[in-house]
PAKEKE-583105 format. One record per residue: residue in three letters; y, z, x of N, C-alpha, C, CB in turn. Coordinates in steps of 0.1 Angstrom, whole numbers, plus 5000, padded with zeros to 4 digits. Last residue first. Glycine has a CB too. Example, Ala and Ser with C-alpha at 12.3 -4.5 7.8 and 13.67 -1.06 7.14 Angstrom:
BEGIN
SER497850715128498950715137500050795129499450575141 ALA494350785132495550785123496750785132495550905113 
//
This chain:
BEGIN
SER819911581355820111441349818911391341820311341361 SER820811911348819911821354820111681347818411861352 LEU822312091334823012011344822111911351823712091354 LEU820512241320821512161313822312071322822512261306 LEU818812361339818312261330819412171324817512331319 SER820612531352819812441360819212331352818712521367 LEU821612681331822512581337821712481346823512651345 TYR819312841325819812741315820712641322820612821305 GLU819112991349818012901345818512801335816812981339 ASP821513131348821213041359820112941356820813131372 ILE821113281325822113181325821913081336823513241325 ILE819113461335818713361325819813251324818613421311 ARG820513621353819313541357819013431348818113641359 GLU822513731336822913651348821713561353823313741360 GLU821113881316821913761313822113671325823213801307 ALA817713991321819214011323819913871322819514071337 PHE815114051318815713961308817213971309815213991294 HIS814414241335813814111338814514001329812314121336 ASP815414471324816314401333815714261337816614481345 ALA813214581312814114511304815114421312815014601295 ARG812114721333811414611328812314521320810214661319 GLN814014921336813814831347813114701342813114891359 GLN813615071313814914991314814714891326816015091318 ILE811115181318811315091307812515011308811315181294 LYS811715341340810815231342810915131330809315291342 SER813415521328814015431339813015311341814215511352 LEU811815661311812815571306813315481316813915651300 ASP808715751308809615711320810615611316808715661332 HIS808115991283808215851287809115841300808815771276 GLU805716211268806816191277806916051282806716291290 GLU804616201234804416181248805716181255803716041250 SER804916211207804516331213804416321228803116371208 LEU805715961199806616071197806216191204806816101182 SER803315821204804515801212805515911211805115661209 GLU801615921184801315941198802515921207800215851203 LEU802915831161802715971163802416001178801616021154 ILE802815551165804115621164803915771167804715601150 ALA800015511165800815481177802215541177800915321179 GLU799415581139798815661150799615631163797315621152 ALA800815381125801215531123800615611135800615581110 LEU799415161133800815171136801315311135801715081127 ALA796915211121797015201136798515211140796515061141 GLN797815211094797115321100797315321115795715341096 PRO798814941089799615061088799115191095799915101074 ASN798414651101797614771101798414901101796614771114 ASN799614401107799214431093798214551092798514311087 VAL798414361141799314321130798714361116799614171130 PRO797514631163797214511155798214481144795814521149 VAL799814741189798814761178798614641170799414881168 LEU800814861220800614751212799514781201800114621221 LYS803115081235801915061228801914931220801615181219 GLY804715001267804715041253803515011246806014981246 TYR804314901291805614951289805815001274806614851292 GLU801614801292802114891303803414961299802314811315 GLY800814611274800814751269801314851280799514791265 ASP801014361286799714401281799714551278798714371291 ASN803914371290802914351301801614411297803414411314 LEU805814361271805314491274804114491285804714561262 ILE806314081270807414181273806814311278808314201261 GLU803813981263804513941275805514041279805113801273 ARG803414111238802514131249803014091263801114061247 PRO805614011223805514151226804514181238805014221214 GLY805213711222806313781229806013921233807513771221 SER804413561191804213581205805413661210803913451212 PRO801813731177802213611185803613571181801213491182 CYS801814091179801913961172802113851181803013971161 ASP801014361181800614261191800614121185799214291197 THR803814571173802614491169802314391180802714421155 SER805014831194805114701188803714651183805614601198 VAL807115091205805815051199805914921193805215161190 VAL809115231231808815131220807415131217809314991225 PRO811915441241810515411241810215311229809615531240 CYS815115331252814315381241812815341242814915331228 GLY817015231270816215351273815515411262817115451280 CYS818214991264818915111260818215241264819215111245 ALA816214821270817414821279818214941276818214691277 MET814514861248814114901261815214911271813014801267 ALA816114741228815814881227815314931241814714901217 GLU816114471238817414551237817114701236818114511224 ILE813414401235814014411248815314491248814314271254 LEU813314411207812414491215812914511229811014431215 VAL815114221199815414371196814514461204815214401181 THR813913981205815114031213815314181211816313951208 PRO810813861207811613961200812714021208810714071194 LEU810213551208810413651218811413751212811113591232 GLY808913501183809013401194809113481207810113301192 GLU806613651160807813641167807813521176808113771174 SER804913791131805013691142806413691147804713551136 ARG805014041120803813961118803713841128803613911104 SER806614331134806514191130805114131129807314111140 SER807514581140806414571131806014431127806614661118 LEU808614771165808614631161807414611153808714531173 VAL810415071169809215011164809414871160808515091153 PHE811615311191811815191184810515121181812715091193 LEU812315661192811315561193811815431186809915601188 ASP814515821190813415871198812315761200812815991191 ALA817915691195816615711187815515761196816215571181 ASN820015641211819815781207818615801198821015811199 LYS819915371218820015471229819615611224821415471235 MET819915251193818815241201818815351212818715101207 PHE822515311183821315351176820115361185821015261163 SER824015171201824115321201823015381193825515361196 TYR823214911194822714961207822915121208823514901218 PRO824214791172822914861170822414931183821814761167 ASN827114751159826614791172825314871171827714891179 ASN827014661133827814581143827414621157829314601141 ALA824314651113825114741122825714651132824214851128 PHE823314601079823814541092824614651100824614421089 GLY821214871065822014741065822414701078823214771056 HIS819515091063820915111067821814991065821015151082 LEU817415231046817715091048819215081051817215001036 ASP815915521057817215471054817215321057818315541061 VAL813715781049813815641053815115581048812615551047 CYS813716041039813416021053813415871058812216081057 ASP814116051012814816151020814616121035814316291017 GLU812415861001813915841000814615931010814315860986 LEU809715840999810215851012811815841013809715741021 ASN807715790979808515920979809115940993807716030975 GLN806615550976806015640986806715770987806015571000 LYS808415430958807015450954806315550963806215320954 GLN810715420974810715500963809215540958811415440951 ILE809815220992810315350997810215460986811715351003 LEU809415010975808315060982808615200987807914970994 GLU812014960966811015000956809815060963810514880948 THR813114870990813614990984812615050974815014950977 LEU811614640994811414751004812014880998812114721017 MET812614480973811214510974810914630983810414390979 ASP815314470980814914530968813414570968815214430956 ARG815214331006815814461004815314530992817314451004 GLN814314081012813314181008813814321006812114181018 SER816313921022815813901008814914001003815213761008 GLY818514131042817614021039817114021025816514021049 GLU819714321071819714281057818814161054821214241053 GLY819414621092819314471089819514451074818014421094 ILE817614891105818914811105818614671101819514821119 ILE816115171093815915021095817214951094814914971084 ILE815015481104816215401101815815251103817515441109 LEU813215761096813115621099814415551095811915551093 ARG812116081107813016001099812915851105814416051100 ALA809816361104810416241112811216171102809316151118 GLN807316601108808616571102809216461111809516701102 GLN803916501105805016571112806316521106805016541127 GLN802016401087801516481098802716551106800716401107 ALA803316261068802216351063801816441074801116261057 VAL804916091083805516211077804516311071806616181067 VAL802915891089803515971099804116101094804715891106 HIS802215781064801215851072801815941082800115761078 TYR804615661059804115751049803015841056803515671037 PHE804815481079805615601080805215701070807115561078 ALA803215271071802815351082803515481083803015271095 GLN804815171050803515231047802915321058802415121044 ILE806915081066807115191056805815251052807915131044 LEU805514881081806215001088806415111078807514961095 VAL804914701061803814771069804314891076803214671079 ASP807414621054806614681044805414761051806014581034 PHE808314491077808914631074808114701063810314611070 GLY807614241088806614351085807114481082805714361097 LYS808914011093809214131101808314251098810714161099 LEU808113821075807613811088807913931097808213691095 HIS809613891052808213911052807613911067807413811044 LEU812814041061811913931057810513961059812313801065 LEU815514151069814514211059813714091053815214291048 HIS816114111103816214061090815114111081816213901089 GLY816114421122815814281120816114241106814314251123 ALA814714721135815914641133815414491131816914651144 ALA814015081136813614941135814814851132812414921125 LEU813415401149814315301146813615161145815515291156 VAL812815741142812315621146813215511141810815601139 VAL813816061153814215941145813515821151815715931146 PRO812916401149812816281156813116161147811416261163 VAL815116661143814116581137814016451144814416561122 SER817116771159816016861155814816781149816516971146 LYS819316621164818216601173817016691170818616621187 ASP821616461147820716581145819416571153820416601130 GLN822616221152823316331157822616461156824716351150 LEU821016051138820916051152821716161159821415911157 TRP821816101112820516141116820316141131819416051110 LYS824315971111824216121111822816171115824616181097 HIS825115701132824315751120824215901122823015681120 GLY826215591155826615541142825915591130826515391142 ILE827815751183826615731175827015691160825715861175 PRO830115581204829715691195828615651186830915731186 GLU828715391232829715411222829215521212830115291214 ASN826715311249827315441251828515481242827815451265 MET826015061242825115161239825615301241823815141247 ALA828114901251828114931237827115051234827714811229 GLN827514861278828714931275828614981260829914841276 LYS825214721277825114851284826414931281825014821299 LEU826114491263825014581257825114721264823714521259 GLN827814381281828414431268827414521262828714311259 PRO826214301302827114411304827614471291828214361313 THR822914231287824214191291825114311294824914111280 VAL819814121281820514241287821814191293819614311298 VAL819013871272819213981263820014091268817814041259 PRO818513561272819413641280819813771272820713571284 ASN815013471267816413501262817213591271816313561248 TYR813313261291813413381283814913391278813013501291 VAL812112941289813213021294813313141285814512931295 VAL809612701295809912841291811112891297808712941294 CYS809112371283809312471294809612601287810412421303 LEU808012031276808012181273808312261285806712221266 LYS807411771281808811801276809011951274809011731263 GLU804811751288805811741299807211761294805711601305 LYS803511751263803411871271804511871282802111881278 PRO805211621235804511601247804611721256805111481254 ILE804811731202805711731213804911711226806511871214 ARG803511751178803511621185804311621197803911511175 THR801812071177802811971173802611841181804212031176 ASN799912261185800012241171801112131167800412361164 GLN799812311213798512301205798712241191797912431204 GLU802412331221801512231227800312201219801112281241 LEU803412541205803912401204803012301209805312391210 ASP801812751217801712711202802212571200802412811193 ASP802912761242801412731240801212681226800612851244 VAL805512831237805212701243803812661241805512701258 VAL805113091227805812981218805412841224807313001218 GLY804013211249803313201236803813101227803213331229 GLN806113221267804913131270804113111257804113191281 SER809213201249808113271256807013181258807613391247 VAL811013021240811613151245810513241250812313221234 GLY810912681250810312791242810812921249808812791243 ILE812712391248812612521255812012631246814112571260 ILE812312071255812112161244811812301251810912121235 TRP814611841270813611951272813512021258814012051283 ARG815811611260815511621274814511721277816911651282 ALA814311451230815111551237814811551252814911691231 LYS812411281221813711221225814611321232814411151214 ALA810411441211810211371224811511301230809111271223 TYR811111511186811511601197811311541210810611731196 LEU809911331169811311301173811711391185812311321162 ARG807611461162807511341171808911311177807011221163 THR808111651144808211691158808011571167807211801160 THR807611541119808911521125809011561139810011591116 GLU805011651114805111511118806511481124804911421106 PHE805711911107805011891120805011741124803611941119 LEU806911861082807711921093807011901106807712081090 ILE804911741067806111661071806811721082807011651059 ARG803211961065802711841072803911761076801811761063 ARG804812131050804412181064804012051072803312281063 LYS805011991026806212021034805912061049807112131028 THR802312001019803011871021804211891030803411811008 PRO801812281016801112201026801812071029799712171021 PRO804612511015803712421008803012321018804412340997 LEU804612771040805212661033804212581025805912571044 TYR803412971054803612991039804312881032804313121037 ARG803512891081802212901074802312911059801413011080 THR805612881098805612781087804312791078805712641093 SER805213071117806413091109806512991097807613071117 LEU802812981129802813101120804013111111802713221129 SER803612751143802412741134802312861124801112731142 MET805812851159806012751147804812751138806212611153 THR807013131168805713061169805612971157804613171170 THR810513071175809413131167808113061171809713111153 HIS812612951189812513091189811313151182813813151183 ILE813312681208812412721197812212871199811012641198 VAL816012471216815412601218814512641206816512711221 ILE816512161230816212231217815512361221815312141208 PHE818911941243817912051246817712131233818512141258 ILE820011621250819711711240818611811244819311641227 ASN822511461269821211521269821011631258820811571283 THR824511191259824311331260822911381260825111401248 LYS824910931254824010961266823911111268824610891278 SER824810781221825310881231824310901243825611011224 LEU824710621199824310561212824810651224824910421214 SER824910741175826210721183825910651196826810861185 LEU822310751165823310671158824610641166823710751145 ILE821110921185820610781183821710691176819310781174 GLN822611151181822611091194822110941193821611161203 ALA821911221155823311181158823411111171824211301158 ILE819211271159819611161150821011121153819511211135 ILE819511501176818811371180819111251172817211401180 ALA820811681159821411631171820811501176821411741182 MET818811721140820111661136820811611148821011771128 LEU816911841156816611711150817911641145815611731138 GLY818112081162817911991173817611851167816812031181 ILE818012211138819312181143819212071154820012311149 HIS815312251137815812161127817312121131815812221113 GLY815012431159814312311159815012211149812912321155 MET818012591173816812591164816212451163817112641150 ALA820112551190819612681189818312691181820612781183 CYS820712311214820512331200819612461198819812211193 LEU823012201237821912301235821812341221822112431245 MET823811911251823911981239822712071238824111891227 SER825711781280824511831273824811901260823711931283 GLN828111661284826911621293825611661286827011681306 PRO829911531256829411641264828211591273829011761256 LYS831911351243830911311253830511421262831511201261 LYS833911351224833911451234832911421246833611591228 GLN833611121206834911171211834911251224835711241200 TRP830911081201831810971204833011021212832210891192 LEU830111341193829511281205830311161210828111241202 TYR831711371170831911461181831311401194831211601179 ARG830711171153832111171157832311251170833011211146 VAL828111281150828311151156829711131161828011041145 LEU828611521138828011521151828211391158826511551150 GLY829611431113830511511122829911511136830711651117 PRO827211311103828511231105829411301115829211211092 ILE825511551103825211431111826511351113824111351105 THR825711771086826511771099826411641106826011881107 LYS823911761066825311711063826211711075825911791052 LEU821711891075821611741074823011681072820811701062 ALA822212161073822312101086822311951085821112141094 ARG824212281047823012211051823212141064822612111040 THR826712381041825612471039824212411044825512521025 THR829612331062828612291052827512391051828112151055 GLY831412331084831812381071830912341059833112351067 PHE831512281110831312161101831412201087829912111103 ASP833612391134832912441122832812321113833712551115 ILE833812451167833812341158832912371146833312211165 VAL835512651190834612651178834812521170834812781170 THR835512681224836112611213835112601202836512461218 ILE835912961245834912881238835612811226833712961233 ASN837713141254837313031263836212941257836913081277 ASP838013351236838913241236838613121244840313291240 PRO834713451223835913461231836813331231835513491245 ILE833413571193833513451201834813461209833513321192 GLN833313781176833013811190833113691199831613871191 SER833813711150834813781157834613811171835013911149 MET831313591144832513501146833613581153833013451132 PHE829413771138829513741152830713651154828313691157 PRO829213791110829913891117830213861132829214021116 GLY829913461094829013571099829813671108827913511107 GLU830513111097830613241090829613341097830213221075 GLY830712811099831312911107831613041100832612861112 ASN827912621097828812691088829412811097828212741075 VAL827012481119826812421105827812491096825412441101 LEU829012471148828312551137828212481124829112681135 LEU829312451182829212371170828412461160828612231172 LEU831312541208830312601199830312531185830512751198 ASP831812401239832112381225830912451217832312231221 VAL833012481270831912511260832512491246831312651262 GLN833312391303834012371289832812381279834712231288 TYR832612641327832312521321833112511307830812511318 GLY832912891340834012791342833712651335834212761356 ARG831213091335831013021348832012911350829612971348 ASP831813161309832313241320832113191334831713381319 ALA830412961295831812951296832413041307832413001282 ILE827813071299828112941304829612921306827512821296 GLY828013311285827613311299828013181306826113341300 LYS828613231259829613311267829313301281829513461262 ALA826313091252827513021252828613101260828113001238 ILE824413301254824313191262825613111264823213091257 ALA825413471234825313521247825213411257824213621249 LEU825013311211826413341215826413401230827013451206 THR822213311211823013191212824413211217823013111199 VAL821713581206821213521219822013391221819713491219 ARG822713621181823213701192822913641205822613841191 GLU821213441166822613421167823213501179823313461154 MET818613551169818913421174820413391176818313311164 GLY819013811157818713801171819013661177817213831173 GLY822013831136820513821138820313801153819913711130 GLY824513781114823913881123822413871124824314011118 ARG825813441117825313561109824613651118824413511097 MET827013221126827113341135826713461126828513351141 SER824912921123826113001119826113121129825913061104 PRO823312721136823512721121824812801117822312781114 ALA824512561166823812671159824112661144824212811165 PHE824912421198824912391183824012501176824312251181 VAL827012381224826012471219826012461204826212621224 ALA827912151250827912191236826812281233827912061227 ILE829812131279828512161273828712211259827712271282 ARG831411951303831512001289830112011284832311901280 GLU831912041338831311961327831412031314829811941330 LYS835012181350833612151351833112081338832812291352 PRO838212041359837312111350835912081352837712091335 MET839612061391839011971381838112051372838311851387 
//
């Protein structure tokens, strides 16, 4: 007899940490023999090709989450999944509305990947106030899952979500596929030339990721030693970051590489990985780099890095928005010896098998 049906609801499969984690959760649950439906606001993005045959894709084919509500109502009527895991807060709100309209008994679970009070700080005041008021609806979900303790603490302090609805489940970052992919051929010529140390960063090119601060820091780094910087990712700040690189005369040593289908071979062969974010929830790329045996430096942003690095035991933590401090940490880390096995063992705390067990325990609860 087939096991329970579980739905996983996400915006798309565009390349990013949230999408990568969501797909890993869906795969892990499907591999345990459960019927998994992957619901997408828009079925686009490079990760679409990585969805296995044991997952059913339901593409609503729209650009706005709000427009998925009629389709969600029909889905809940017809398929009656036991649980629906929603990859983001606004996605979860659509699911809750559809659940109410359909009189469905499906349990809704919402995953929050960001420190909400910080990720919304640049919104207009009225829009921000409306957003936080809508969190009252979250109380109708079975659980609100924060990807770090910092995320949960922020939700408790700054939203209308009842404390008893909140729990922490880390992201399933370290997978067998990651460990296989990191040994594939190197994807960049700079990583083949070991005479010059290479610093790596990765993420959407957005203000919150702090790549402008990293580029400013790297100006100070190359003033003291020869080094190169590769930034993997795409986003709305590409033009601004390109202009900053040119302004700092760093064209020969900083590469905005764009999206990389396999960032793990980059991570394994880089000399240092840097997370320069202004805020995070649980930075997946930091854990991925550690799993690949790459030393790391991170801003001490809310939230996640301090939890992952255990107060700096596994990598240096520096203040947010401080290029000079970041440059000093990069230079120190490049000059030090690192216990790579210790770094990898810490990353194993976020292994897929352990995290999928935790998710299933929640999703199958009554």
